[in-house]
C-alpha positions in Angstrom: 108.5 115.0 114.0 110.6 112.2 115.7 114.2 112.6 116.2 114.9 108.9 116.7 115.6 107.0 113.2 113.5 104.1 114.7 110.5 106.0 115.6 110.5 107.6 112.3 110.7 104.7 110.3 108.0 102.8 112.4 106.1 106.3 112.0 106.5 106.2 108.1 105.4 102.2 108.1 102.4 103.2 110.0 101.3 106.1 107.9 102.1 104.2 104.1 99.6 101.3 106.4 96.8 103.8 107.2 97.0 105.0 103.0 97.0 101.7 102.1 94.0 101.0 104.1 92.0 104.0 103.1 93.1 103.4 99.4 91.0 100.2 99.5 88.0 101.5 100.4 87.9 103.6 97.0 84.1 102.9 96.7 83.1 105.1 99.8 83.3 108.5 97.9 81.2 107.5 95.3 78.6 106.1 97.9 78.8 109.0 99.9 77.8 111.3 96.8 75.3 108.9 96.0 73.6 108.8 99.1 73.8 112.9 99.5 72.2 112.7 96.1 69.4 110.5 97.1 69.1 112.8 100.1 68.5 116.4 97.9 65.9 114.0 95.7 64.0 113.1 98.4 64.2 116.2 100.2 62.4 117.8 97.0 60.3 114.8 96.1 58.8 114.1 99.9 59.8 116.5 102.7 62.4 118.8 103.4 63.7 116.6 106.6 65.3 114.5 104.0 67.8 117.2 104.1 68.5 116.3 107.4 69.6 112.8 106.4 72.4 114.3 103.9 74.3 116.0 106.8 76.0 113.0 108.1 76.6 111.6 104.5 78.4 115.1 103.7 80.1 115.2 106.7 81.6 111.4 105.8 82.8 112.3 102.5 84.3 115.4 104.1 86.1 113.5 106.9 87.4 110.5 104.2 88.8 113.2 101.9 90.2 115.4 104.7 91.9 112.2 106.4 93.5 111.4 102.9 94.7 114.6 102.1 96.3 114.6 105.9 98.2 111.3 105.6 99.7 112.3 102.5 101.2 115.4 104.0 102.4 113.8 107.3 104.1 111.1 104.7 105.6 114.1 102.9 107.1 115.3 106.2 108.2 112.0 107.9 110.3 111.4 104.0 111.7 114.8 104.6 
């Protein structure tokens, strides 16, 4: 964590900006879930190759949720 108060304040402001930017992407989680469900359905109805299409969507979902959690933890560390 930065020892300089100015750097810490700038870091806090940047983290808050990132959290608000991700908050504006509220539609991303339902969209990834729908795409994963669609890929699973197509894998059952059409061919199993469609299950591979769900992997990038699952990765993006995990990335989105993990980034949000990581930014909130960083905000708490900077506030302490």
